[in-house]
TORRO-459783 format. One record per residue (C-alpha): x, y, z; chain; residue number from 0; residue in three letters. Coordinates in nm, 4 decimals, always signed. Example, Ala and Ser with C-alpha at 12.3 -4.5 7.8 and 13.67 -1.06 7.14 Angstrom:
! TORRO-459783
+----------+----------+----------+------+-----+------+
:        X :        Y :        Z : unit : pos : code :
+----------+----------+----------+------+-----+------+
:  +1.2300 :  -0.4500 :  +0.7800 :    A :   0 :  ala :
:  +1.3670 :  -0.1060 :  +0.7140 :    A :   1 :  ser :
+----------+----------+----------+------+-----+------+
//
This chain:
! TORRO-459783
+----------+----------+----------+------+-----+------+
:        X :        Y :        Z : unit : pos : code :
+----------+----------+----------+------+-----+------+
:  +4.3539 :  +9.9123 :  +7.5967 :    A :   0 :  met :
:  +4.5395 :  +9.7202 :  +7.3272 :    A :   1 :  val :
:  +4.4920 :  +9.3438 :  +7.3460 :    A :   2 :  asp :
:  +4.8318 :  +9.1961 :  +7.4275 :    A :   3 :  cys :
:  +4.7450 :  +8.8755 :  +7.2449 :    A :   4 :  gln :
:  +4.7157 :  +9.0592 :  +6.9146 :    A :   5 :  leu :
:  +5.0809 :  +9.1475 :  +6.9362 :    A :   6 :  phe :
:  +5.1914 :  +8.8064 :  +7.0541 :    A :   7 :  ile :
:  +5.0295 :  +8.6229 :  +6.7663 :    A :   8 :  thr :
:  +5.1675 :  +8.8475 :  +6.4933 :    A :   9 :  leu :
:  +5.4424 :  +8.6890 :  +6.2780 :    A :  10 :  pro :
:  +5.7842 :  +8.7816 :  +6.4084 :    A :  11 :  leu :
:  +6.0310 :  +8.9572 :  +6.1813 :    A :  12 :  ser :
:  +6.3244 :  +8.7389 :  +6.0657 :    A :  13 :  pro :
:  +6.5769 :  +8.8795 :  +6.3098 :    A :  14 :  phe :
:  +6.3605 :  +8.7723 :  +6.6018 :    A :  15 :  leu :
:  +6.3825 :  +8.4110 :  +6.4885 :    A :  16 :  lys :
:  +6.7593 :  +8.3848 :  +6.5207 :    A :  17 :  val :
:  +6.8377 :  +8.1527 :  +6.8113 :    A :  18 :  ala :
:  +7.0719 :  +8.2436 :  +7.0945 :    A :  19 :  asn :
:  +7.1715 :  +8.5810 :  +6.9509 :    A :  20 :  met :
:  +7.0966 :  +8.7996 :  +7.2524 :    A :  21 :  tyr :
:  +7.3813 :  +8.8831 :  +7.4886 :    A :  22 :  lys :
:  +7.2450 :  +9.1755 :  +7.6915 :    A :  23 :  leu :
:  +6.9012 :  +9.2265 :  +7.8486 :    A :  24 :  ile :
:  +6.8207 :  +9.5723 :  +7.9878 :    A :  25 :  ala :
:  +6.5221 :  +9.5797 :  +8.2213 :    A :  26 :  leu :
:  +6.3243 :  +9.8776 :  +8.3397 :    A :  27 :  asp :
:  +6.2229 :  +9.8321 :  +8.7030 :    A :  28 :  met :
:  +5.8932 :  +9.9943 :  +8.8052 :    A :  29 :  asp :
:  +5.6100 :  +9.8499 :  +8.5979 :    A :  30 :  gly :
:  +5.8433 :  +9.5998 :  +8.4308 :    A :  31 :  thr :
:  +6.0770 :  +9.3915 :  +8.6473 :    A :  32 :  leu :
:  +5.8858 :  +9.4698 :  +8.9644 :    A :  33 :  leu :
:  +5.5408 :  +9.3272 :  +9.0300 :    A :  34 :  ser :
:  +5.2689 :  +9.5752 :  +9.1306 :    A :  35 :  pro :
:  +5.3602 :  +9.5167 :  +9.4961 :    A :  36 :  asp :
:  +5.7239 :  +9.6109 :  +9.4290 :    A :  37 :  gly :
:  +5.8639 :  +9.2566 :  +9.4474 :    A :  38 :  ser :
:  +6.0453 :  +9.0376 :  +9.1953 :    A :  39 :  ile :
:  +5.8589 :  +8.7123 :  +9.1386 :    A :  40 :  ser :
:  +6.0270 :  +8.3740 :  +9.1826 :    A :  41 :  ala :
:  +5.9706 :  +8.2896 :  +8.8151 :    A :  42 :  arg :
:  +6.1324 :  +8.6147 :  +8.7031 :    A :  43 :  thr :
:  +6.4320 :  +8.5606 :  +8.9322 :    A :  44 :  lys :
:  +6.4776 :  +8.2117 :  +8.7926 :    A :  45 :  gln :
:  +6.4562 :  +8.3289 :  +8.4320 :    A :  46 :  ala :
:  +6.7197 :  +8.5948 :  +8.4986 :    A :  47 :  ile :
:  +6.9441 :  +8.3421 :  +8.6763 :    A :  48 :  thr :
:  +6.9101 :  +8.0968 :  +8.3872 :    A :  49 :  asp :
:  +6.9844 :  +8.3659 :  +8.1282 :    A :  50 :  ala :
:  +7.2966 :  +8.4683 :  +8.3184 :    A :  51 :  arg :
:  +7.4023 :  +8.1032 :  +8.3329 :    A :  52 :  ala :
:  +7.3926 :  +8.1053 :  +7.9524 :    A :  53 :  lys :
:  +7.6352 :  +8.3986 :  +7.9485 :    A :  54 :  gly :
:  +7.3779 :  +8.6740 :  +7.8968 :    A :  55 :  val :
:  +7.4363 :  +9.0004 :  +8.0828 :    A :  56 :  thr :
:  +7.1232 :  +9.1299 :  +8.2573 :    A :  57 :  val :
:  +7.1252 :  +9.4953 :  +8.3653 :    A :  58 :  ala :
:  +6.8677 :  +9.7108 :  +8.5383 :    A :  59 :  leu :
:  +6.7885 : +10.0334 :  +8.3501 :    A :  60 :  ala :
:  +6.5873 : +10.2715 :  +8.5660 :    A :  61 :  ser :
:  +6.5068 : +10.6326 :  +8.6271 :    A :  62 :  gly :
:  +6.5918 : +10.5629 :  +8.9894 :    A :  63 :  arg :
:  +6.9166 : +10.6655 :  +9.1569 :    A :  64 :  pro :
:  +7.1576 : +10.3843 :  +9.2359 :    A :  65 :  leu :
:  +7.0432 : +10.3918 :  +9.6000 :    A :  66 :  glu :
:  +6.6938 : +10.2980 :  +9.4885 :    A :  67 :  gly :
:  +6.8249 : +10.0070 :  +9.2828 :    A :  68 :  met :
:  +7.0762 :  +9.8580 :  +9.5271 :    A :  69 :  thr :
:  +6.8309 :  +9.6348 :  +9.7154 :    A :  70 :  his :
:  +6.7138 :  +9.4706 :  +9.3934 :    A :  71 :  tyr :
:  +7.0677 :  +9.4416 :  +9.2554 :    A :  72 :  ile :
:  +7.1633 :  +9.2505 :  +9.5703 :    A :  73 :  glu :
:  +6.8466 :  +9.0395 :  +9.5612 :    A :  74 :  glu :
:  +6.9297 :  +8.9305 :  +9.2062 :    A :  75 :  leu :
:  +7.2906 :  +8.8519 :  +9.2960 :    A :  76 :  gly :
:  +7.4385 :  +9.1128 :  +9.0617 :    A :  77 :  phe :
:  +7.7625 :  +9.1308 :  +9.2563 :    A :  78 :  asn :
:  +8.0423 :  +9.0768 :  +9.0055 :    A :  79 :  ser :
:  +8.2575 :  +9.3262 :  +8.8194 :    A :  80 :  asp :
:  +8.0586 :  +9.2322 :  +8.5080 :    A :  81 :  lys :
:  +7.7269 :  +9.3495 :  +8.6546 :    A :  82 :  asp :
:  +7.6062 :  +9.7011 :  +8.5805 :    A :  83 :  phe :
:  +7.3243 :  +9.9429 :  +8.6560 :    A :  84 :  ala :
:  +7.1883 : +10.2111 :  +8.4251 :    A :  85 :  val :
:  +7.0703 : +10.4871 :  +8.6628 :    A :  86 :  cys :
:  +6.8896 : +10.8187 :  +8.6251 :    A :  87 :  tyr :
:  +6.7389 : +10.7172 :  +8.2895 :    A :  88 :  asn :
:  +7.0837 : +10.6641 :  +8.1397 :    A :  89 :  gly :
:  +7.2546 : +10.9652 :  +8.2948 :    A :  90 :  gly :
:  +7.4922 : +10.7269 :  +8.4703 :    A :  91 :  met :
:  +7.6067 : +10.3692 :  +8.4119 :    A :  92 :  val :
:  +7.7990 : +10.2120 :  +8.6987 :    A :  93 :  val :
:  +7.9519 :  +9.8769 :  +8.7858 :    A :  94 :  cys :
:  +7.7378 :  +9.7154 :  +9.0551 :    A :  95 :  ala :
:  +8.0382 :  +9.5759 :  +9.2446 :    A :  96 :  lys :
:  +8.3079 :  +9.8409 :  +9.2161 :    A :  97 :  thr :
:  +8.1054 : +10.1567 :  +9.1613 :    A :  98 :  gly :
:  +8.3186 : +10.2316 :  +8.8554 :    A :  99 :  glu :
:  +8.1448 : +10.4823 :  +8.6283 :    A : 100 :  thr :
:  +8.1085 : +10.3660 :  +8.2694 :    A : 101 :  val :
:  +7.9071 : +10.6672 :  +8.1595 :    A : 102 :  arg :
:  +7.8116 : +11.0026 :  +8.3117 :    A : 103 :  ser :
:  +7.6216 : +11.2778 :  +8.1285 :    A : 104 :  gln :
:  +7.4513 : +11.5011 :  +8.3843 :    A : 105 :  leu :
:  +7.3122 : +11.8481 :  +8.4476 :    A : 106 :  leu :
:  +7.4447 : +12.1481 :  +8.6402 :    A : 107 :  thr :
:  +7.3117 : +12.3704 :  +8.9135 :    A : 108 :  gly :
:  +7.2527 : +12.6371 :  +8.6490 :    A : 109 :  lys :
:  +7.0264 : +12.3950 :  +8.4622 :    A : 110 :  asp :
:  +6.8398 : +12.3096 :  +8.7820 :    A : 111 :  ala :
:  +6.7824 : +12.6782 :  +8.8627 :    A : 112 :  lys :
:  +6.6479 : +12.7480 :  +8.5153 :    A : 113 :  asn :
:  +6.4139 : +12.4489 :  +8.5236 :    A : 114 :  ile :
:  +6.2943 : +12.5343 :  +8.8755 :    A : 115 :  ala :
:  +6.2155 : +12.8875 :  +8.7593 :    A : 116 :  ser :
:  +6.0096 : +12.7434 :  +8.4747 :    A : 117 :  leu :
:  +5.8308 : +12.5096 :  +8.7170 :    A : 118 :  ala :
:  +5.7450 : +12.8083 :  +8.9354 :    A : 119 :  asn :
:  +5.6013 : +12.9923 :  +8.6336 :    A : 120 :  asp :
:  +5.3925 : +12.6835 :  +8.5484 :    A : 121 :  leu :
:  +5.2843 : +12.6441 :  +8.9137 :    A : 122 :  arg :
:  +5.4062 : +12.2870 :  +8.9554 :    A : 123 :  val :
:  +5.6328 : +12.1278 :  +9.2134 :    A : 124 :  asn :
:  +5.9898 : +12.0323 :  +9.1366 :    A : 125 :  val :
:  +6.2665 : +11.8205 :  +9.2841 :    A : 126 :  his :
:  +6.6116 : +11.7095 :  +9.1753 :    A : 127 :  ala :
:  +6.8943 : +11.4686 :  +9.2555 :    A : 128 :  phe :
:  +7.2430 : +11.6018 :  +9.3297 :    A : 129 :  thr :
:  +7.5708 : +11.4384 :  +9.4277 :    A : 130 :  thr :
:  +7.6295 : +11.6740 :  +9.7222 :    A : 131 :  arg :
:  +7.2829 : +11.7134 :  +9.8744 :    A : 132 :  leu :
:  +7.0960 : +11.4075 :  +9.7483 :    A : 133 :  gly :
:  +6.7236 : +11.4562 :  +9.6861 :    A : 134 :  leu :
:  +6.6402 : +11.8267 :  +9.6961 :    A : 135 :  ile :
:  +6.3219 : +12.0303 :  +9.6620 :    A : 136 :  thr :
:  +6.2259 : +12.3920 :  +9.7326 :    A : 137 :  pro :
:  +5.9057 : +12.2706 :  +9.8990 :    A : 138 :  lys :
:  +5.8359 : +11.9235 : +10.0308 :    A : 139 :  asn :
:  +5.5323 : +11.7526 :  +9.8822 :    A : 140 :  asn :
:  +5.3624 : +11.4144 :  +9.8439 :    A : 141 :  his :
:  +5.5554 : +11.3118 :  +9.5331 :    A : 142 :  tyr :
:  +5.8963 : +11.4008 :  +9.6730 :    A : 143 :  thr :
:  +5.8060 : +11.1990 :  +9.9815 :    A : 144 :  glu :
:  +5.7155 : +10.9089 :  +9.7491 :    A : 145 :  his :
:  +6.0523 : +10.9388 :  +9.5752 :    A : 146 :  glu :
:  +6.2326 : +10.9423 :  +9.9082 :    A : 147 :  ala :
:  +6.0517 : +10.6343 : +10.0386 :    A : 148 :  val :
:  +6.0985 : +10.4096 :  +9.7345 :    A : 149 :  ile :
:  +6.4651 : +10.5061 :  +9.6992 :    A : 150 :  asn :
:  +6.5451 : +10.5191 : +10.0722 :    A : 151 :  lys :
:  +6.6673 : +10.8787 : +10.0561 :    A : 152 :  leu :
:  +6.6421 : +11.1803 : +10.2829 :    A : 153 :  thr :
:  +6.4984 : +11.5076 : +10.1566 :    A : 154 :  ile :
:  +6.6793 : +11.8397 : +10.1702 :    A : 155 :  thr :
:  +6.4611 : +12.1472 : +10.1323 :    A : 156 :  glu :
:  +6.6557 : +12.4197 :  +9.9553 :    A : 157 :  ile :
:  +6.5860 : +12.7129 :  +9.7287 :    A : 158 :  asp :
:  +6.7427 : +12.6060 :  +9.4004 :    A : 159 :  phe :
:  +6.8790 : +12.9611 :  +9.3582 :    A : 160 :  asn :
:  +7.1233 : +12.8728 :  +9.6368 :    A : 161 :  glu :
:  +7.2865 : +12.6047 :  +9.4214 :    A : 162 :  leu :
:  +7.6221 : +12.6792 :  +9.2649 :    A : 163 :  glu :
:  +7.6107 : +12.6999 :  +8.8866 :    A : 164 :  asp :
:  +7.8511 : +12.4051 :  +8.8634 :    A : 165 :  asp :
:  +7.6633 : +12.1871 :  +9.1160 :    A : 166 :  glu :
:  +7.6429 : +11.8292 :  +8.9839 :    A : 167 :  val :
:  +7.2770 : +11.7467 :  +8.9215 :    A : 168 :  val :
:  +7.1668 : +11.4074 :  +8.7900 :    A : 169 :  met :
:  +6.8153 : +11.5061 :  +8.6835 :    A : 170 :  lys :
:  +6.5339 : +11.7477 :  +8.7601 :    A : 171 :  val :
:  +6.1683 : +11.6420 :  +8.7799 :    A : 172 :  met :
:  +5.8390 : +11.8279 :  +8.7543 :    A : 173 :  leu :
:  +5.6006 : +11.6516 :  +8.9910 :    A : 174 :  ile :
:  +5.2298 : +11.6889 :  +9.0611 :    A : 175 :  asp :
:  +4.8968 : +11.5087 :  +9.0223 :    A : 176 :  pro :
:  +4.8475 : +11.3976 :  +8.6594 :    A : 177 :  pro :
:  +4.5806 : +11.6544 :  +8.5751 :    A : 178 :  glu :
:  +4.7964 : +11.9422 :  +8.7055 :    A : 179 :  ile :
:  +5.1189 : +11.8119 :  +8.5552 :    A : 180 :  leu :
:  +4.9558 : +11.7607 :  +8.2159 :    A : 181 :  gln :
:  +4.8615 : +12.1282 :  +8.1971 :    A : 182 :  lys :
:  +5.2241 : +12.2164 :  +8.2639 :    A : 183 :  ala :
:  +5.3462 : +11.9688 :  +8.0013 :    A : 184 :  val :
:  +5.1112 : +12.1228 :  +7.7450 :    A : 185 :  asp :
:  +5.2598 : +12.4651 :  +7.8206 :    A : 186 :  ala :
:  +5.6289 : +12.3693 :  +7.8105 :    A : 187 :  leu :
:  +5.8331 : +12.5914 :  +7.5779 :    A : 188 :  pro :
:  +6.0007 : +12.4375 :  +7.2739 :    A : 189 :  ala :
:  +6.3484 : +12.5293 :  +7.3976 :    A : 190 :  phe :
:  +6.3173 : +12.2823 :  +7.6853 :    A : 191 :  leu :
:  +6.2968 : +11.9905 :  +7.4392 :    A : 192 :  tyr :
:  +6.5815 : +12.1396 :  +7.2354 :    A : 193 :  glu :
:  +6.8168 : +12.1727 :  +7.5315 :    A : 194 :  gln :
:  +6.7268 : +11.8637 :  +7.7357 :    A : 195 :  tyr :
:  +6.5917 : +11.5101 :  +7.7194 :    A : 196 :  thr :
:  +6.2352 : +11.5268 :  +7.8520 :    A : 197 :  val :
:  +6.0462 : +11.2047 :  +7.9321 :    A : 198 :  val :
:  +5.7285 : +11.1106 :  +8.1195 :    A : 199 :  arg :
:  +5.8113 : +10.8216 :  +8.3511 :    A : 200 :  ser :
:  +5.4746 : +10.8188 :  +8.5304 :    A : 201 :  ala :
:  +5.1529 : +11.0210 :  +8.5109 :    A : 202 :  pro :
:  +5.2853 : +11.2334 :  +8.7998 :    A : 203 :  phe :
:  +5.6558 : +11.2531 :  +8.6975 :    A : 204 :  phe :
:  +5.8159 : +11.4503 :  +8.4136 :    A : 205 :  leu :
:  +6.1912 : +11.3947 :  +8.4062 :    A : 206 :  glu :
:  +6.4436 : +11.6356 :  +8.2574 :    A : 207 :  ile :
:  +6.7999 : +11.5211 :  +8.1896 :    A : 208 :  met :
:  +7.1130 : +11.6117 :  +7.9990 :    A : 209 :  asn :
:  +7.0371 : +11.6250 :  +7.6254 :    A : 210 :  lys :
:  +7.2694 : +11.3277 :  +7.5712 :    A : 211 :  asn :
:  +7.1126 : +11.1177 :  +7.8457 :    A : 212 :  ser :
:  +6.8292 : +10.8713 :  +7.8065 :    A : 213 :  his :
:  +6.8028 : +10.4970 :  +7.8518 :    A : 214 :  lys :
:  +6.9170 : +10.4186 :  +7.4967 :    A : 215 :  ala :
:  +7.2334 : +10.6224 :  +7.5508 :    A : 216 :  ala :
:  +7.2992 : +10.4398 :  +7.8767 :    A : 217 :  gly :
:  +7.2322 : +10.0915 :  +7.7417 :    A : 218 :  val :
:  +7.4249 : +10.1528 :  +7.4191 :    A : 219 :  ser :
:  +7.7287 : +10.2747 :  +7.6141 :    A : 220 :  ser :
:  +7.7090 :  +9.9626 :  +7.8295 :    A : 221 :  leu :
:  +7.6807 :  +9.7423 :  +7.5220 :    A : 222 :  ala :
:  +7.9850 :  +9.9118 :  +7.3720 :    A : 223 :  glu :
:  +8.1740 :  +9.8673 :  +7.6999 :    A : 224 :  his :
:  +8.0936 :  +9.4946 :  +7.6902 :    A : 225 :  leu :
:  +8.1630 :  +9.4535 :  +7.3184 :    A : 226 :  gly :
:  +7.8006 :  +9.3650 :  +7.2432 :    A : 227 :  ile :
:  +7.6284 :  +9.4641 :  +6.9192 :    A : 228 :  lys :
:  +7.3020 :  +9.6580 :  +6.9050 :    A : 229 :  gln :
:  +7.1173 :  +9.3663 :  +6.7462 :    A : 230 :  gln :
:  +7.2246 :  +9.1471 :  +7.0390 :    A : 231 :  glu :
:  +7.0401 :  +9.3615 :  +7.2958 :    A : 232 :  val :
:  +6.6894 :  +9.3155 :  +7.4384 :    A : 233 :  ile :
:  +6.5290 :  +9.6115 :  +7.6177 :    A : 234 :  cys :
:  +6.2017 :  +9.5873 :  +7.8136 :    A : 235 :  met :
:  +5.9885 :  +9.8675 :  +7.9535 :    A : 236 :  gly :
:  +5.6431 : +10.0089 :  +8.0090 :    A : 237 :  asp :
:  +5.6509 : +10.3886 :  +7.9982 :    A : 238 :  ala :
:  +5.7652 : +10.7000 :  +7.8148 :    A : 239 :  gly :
:  +6.1126 : +10.7020 :  +7.9676 :    A : 240 :  asn :
:  +6.1671 : +10.3553 :  +7.8151 :    A : 241 :  asp :
:  +6.0901 : +10.4604 :  +7.4577 :    A : 242 :  his :
:  +6.4457 : +10.5485 :  +7.3584 :    A : 243 :  his :
:  +6.5847 : +10.2092 :  +7.4576 :    A : 244 :  met :
:  +6.2896 : +10.0086 :  +7.3227 :    A : 245 :  ile :
:  +6.3299 : +10.1764 :  +6.9824 :    A : 246 :  glu :
:  +6.7094 : +10.1371 :  +6.9895 :    A : 247 :  trp :
:  +6.7248 :  +9.7714 :  +7.0952 :    A : 248 :  ala :
:  +6.7732 :  +9.4775 :  +6.8660 :    A : 249 :  gly :
:  +6.4526 :  +9.3521 :  +7.0262 :    A : 250 :  leu :
:  +6.2358 :  +9.6114 :  +7.1992 :    A : 251 :  gly :
:  +5.9712 :  +9.4620 :  +7.4269 :    A : 252 :  ile :
:  +5.6776 :  +9.6412 :  +7.5882 :    A : 253 :  ala :
:  +5.4978 :  +9.5073 :  +7.8917 :    A : 254 :  met :
:  +5.1328 :  +9.4075 :  +7.8695 :    A : 255 :  gly :
:  +5.0602 :  +9.6814 :  +8.1238 :    A : 256 :  asn :
:  +5.2418 :  +9.9456 :  +7.9169 :    A : 257 :  ala :
:  +5.0584 : +10.2428 :  +7.7718 :    A : 258 :  asp :
:  +4.9474 : +10.2218 :  +7.4089 :    A : 259 :  asp :
:  +5.2241 : +10.4547 :  +7.2852 :    A : 260 :  ala :
:  +5.4893 : +10.2238 :  +7.4308 :    A : 261 :  thr :
:  +5.3272 :  +9.9143 :  +7.2827 :    A : 262 :  lys :
:  +5.3099 : +10.0826 :  +6.9416 :    A : 263 :  ala :
:  +5.6883 : +10.1255 :  +6.9146 :    A : 264 :  ile :
:  +5.7799 :  +9.7792 :  +7.0461 :    A : 265 :  ala :
:  +5.8796 :  +9.4777 :  +6.8368 :    A : 266 :  asp :
:  +5.6897 :  +9.2543 :  +7.0760 :    A : 267 :  tyr :
:  +5.4446 :  +9.2867 :  +7.3651 :    A : 268 :  val :
:  +5.4791 :  +9.0422 :  +7.6516 :    A : 269 :  thr :
:  +5.2472 :  +8.9783 :  +7.9454 :    A : 270 :  asp :
:  +5.1979 :  +9.2228 :  +8.2334 :    A : 271 :  thr :
:  +5.4279 :  +9.2794 :  +8.5289 :    A : 272 :  asn :
:  +5.1602 :  +9.1144 :  +8.7433 :    A : 273 :  ala :
:  +5.1869 :  +8.7954 :  +8.5375 :    A : 274 :  asn :
:  +5.5629 :  +8.7415 :  +8.4937 :    A : 275 :  asp :
:  +5.5884 :  +8.9288 :  +8.1641 :    A : 276 :  gly :
:  +5.9655 :  +8.9667 :  +8.1969 :    A : 277 :  val :
:  +6.0121 :  +8.5971 :  +8.2695 :    A : 278 :  ala :
:  +5.7908 :  +8.4980 :  +7.9774 :    A : 279 :  gln :
:  +5.9938 :  +8.7140 :  +7.7369 :    A : 280 :  ala :
:  +6.3289 :  +8.5821 :  +7.8617 :    A : 281 :  ile :
:  +6.2048 :  +8.2251 :  +7.8342 :    A : 282 :  glu :
:  +6.0789 :  +8.2814 :  +7.4806 :    A : 283 :  lys :
:  +6.3705 :  +8.4726 :  +7.3296 :    A : 284 :  phe :
:  +6.6704 :  +8.3539 :  +7.5326 :    A : 285 :  val :
:  +6.6083 :  +8.0279 :  +7.7189 :    A : 286 :  leu :
:  +6.3906 :  +7.8456 :  +7.4672 :    A : 287 :  asn :
:  +6.5209 :  +8.0061 :  +7.1475 :    A : 288 :  ala :
+----------+----------+----------+------+-----+------+
//
């Protein structure tokens, strides 16, 4: 485990020293904004409220569907037409109040069928999110149940071969215990990475999206929509599906509980999600800058 303090005490590059330059903060949810028990701490809520009072836009950027983000969006008071959510790892960006779509780059039923066939060959479970049927899987399993619970969704069991080729699919996920999933990841063919964005969001989740969809694409499209420059954006995360946005951001921040690969690409490492790491970063770079 990398010592968080080593990163914190390193000299900051010049652009990090510019006061009051950040106008957009994009926050991953699980492992970042949310404490280990799934809550948002009082200190983190206050830091977000204070940043918004200074005119900074704060947006949630998650692999979750919008349904799995709505409770937290409401809890944070993101209820204006200037509040946005980056869903499905950047596949969609929507206005929290109106539901207006700012960005949508998704998959098709044909993609889902091809990926499900590959999952079958690799002997791993699979599920997907669709606009028509919601959360779908050919065979219910522990990890699909987990997805359904945290996002408050129902599960539809369906053979993916029954999907129409033009079915709208947000993302497809390979899902299994880490040791089983890792074997499948090691055996993935090169074409999968060439045709899709492939990210590991958790030891038991491998997410496959449209080639043009990842969190950096979602956050950058939101920044463009708001007239905010790349160097004015802070992105915070803890896992592989956050790498694109952490590398893209003007200031990319990894959580203290992040894996070593995520910490290695970040400009700064804050404290853990169990110790108000998000609040500490907002206080340092936005409120006290």
